[in-house]
C-alpha positions as CSV (number, residue, x, y, z in Angstrom):
1,M,106.6,119.7,110.0
2,D,105.8,122.4,112.2
3,F,107.9,125.5,111.5
4,S,105.4,127.8,113.3
5,N,108.5,128.7,115.6
6,F,110.8,130.1,112.6
7,S,110.4,133.3,111.4
8,S,109.2,133.9,107.8
9,S,112.5,133.8,105.7
10,E,113.3,130.9,107.8
11,Q,110.2,128.9,107.1
12,Q,111.0,129.9,103.2
13,A,114.6,128.1,103.5
14,M,113.5,125.0,105.5
15,H,110.7,124.6,102.5
16,R,113.1,124.9,99.7
17,V,115.8,122.3,101.5
18,I,112.9,120.2,101.6
19,E,111.9,121.1,97.9
20,Q,115.3,120.0,97.4
21,K,115.3,117.1,99.0
22,Q,112.3,115.4,97.3
23,M,113.8,116.4,93.6
24,K,116.6,114.8,94.8
25,D,114.9,111.5,95.8
26,F,113.4,111.6,92.9
27,M,115.6,112.2,90.6
28,R,117.4,108.8,92.6
29,L,114.9,107.0,91.8
30,Y,114.0,107.9,88.6
31,T,117.9,107.4,87.7
32,G,118.1,103.6,89.0
33,L,114.6,103.1,87.6
34,V,116.2,104.2,83.9
35,E,119.4,102.2,85.1
36,R,117.6,99.0,86.0
37,C,115.3,98.5,83.0
38,F,118.3,99.2,80.6
39,E,120.2,97.0,82.2
40,S,117.8,94.1,82.1
41,C,115.9,95.1,79.0
42,C,118.4,96.9,76.0
43,N,121.1,94.5,74.8
44,D,120.7,94.8,71.2
45,F,122.8,97.8,70.0
46,T,123.0,97.2,66.0
47,S,120.4,99.7,65.6
48,K,119.0,102.8,67.4
49,A,115.6,102.2,67.8
50,L,114.3,99.7,70.4
51,S,113.4,96.5,69.2
52,T,109.7,95.1,70.2
53,K,111.3,92.4,72.5
54,E,112.9,95.6,74.0
55,E,110.6,98.0,74.1
56,T,107.7,95.1,76.1
57,C,110.7,94.4,78.4
58,V,111.0,98.6,79.4
59,T,107.7,98.6,79.9
60,N,106.5,95.6,81.7
61,C,110.2,96.5,84.1
62,T,108.8,99.9,84.7
63,L,105.3,99.3,85.4
64,K,106.6,96.6,87.8
65,F,108.6,98.8,89.5
66,L,105.9,101.5,90.0
67,K,103.8,98.8,91.4
68,H,106.3,98.0,93.9
69,S,107.0,101.4,94.6
70,E,103.3,102.0,95.3
71,R,102.9,98.7,97.4
72,V,106.1,99.9,99.4
73,G,104.9,103.2,100.3
74,A,101.4,101.7,101.2
75,R,103.1,99.7,103.6
76,F,104.9,102.3,105.2
77,T,101.9,104.3,105.4
78,E,100.3,101.6,107.0
79,E,103.2,101.1,109.2
80,N,103.4,104.7,110.2
81,A,99.8,105.0,111.5
82,K,100.5,102.3,113.6
83,M,103.6,103.4,115.5
84,M,101.9,106.7,115.8
85,G,98.5,105.1,117.5
86,Q,100.8,103.1,119.6
87,Q,102.4,106.8,120.7
88,K,99.0,108.0,121.9
């Protein structure tokens, strides 16, 4: 984003707003990951430690989620590049 038309204080304010939104988006993503993997993998509450099966499940769930997010991000980047190329 180009904030060159804004004053220095307005630019700083806009950067703070963007940083706050990015943090909020990250926390939403992280919370979703934790919730999804916990609900899918953790079902034995007789021990405070994860069983080997649960730990493996959480690891696999996390890796799959991160790979999926990476692929979706790559596709968005590709589509954005196509759209930007069409606008010229």
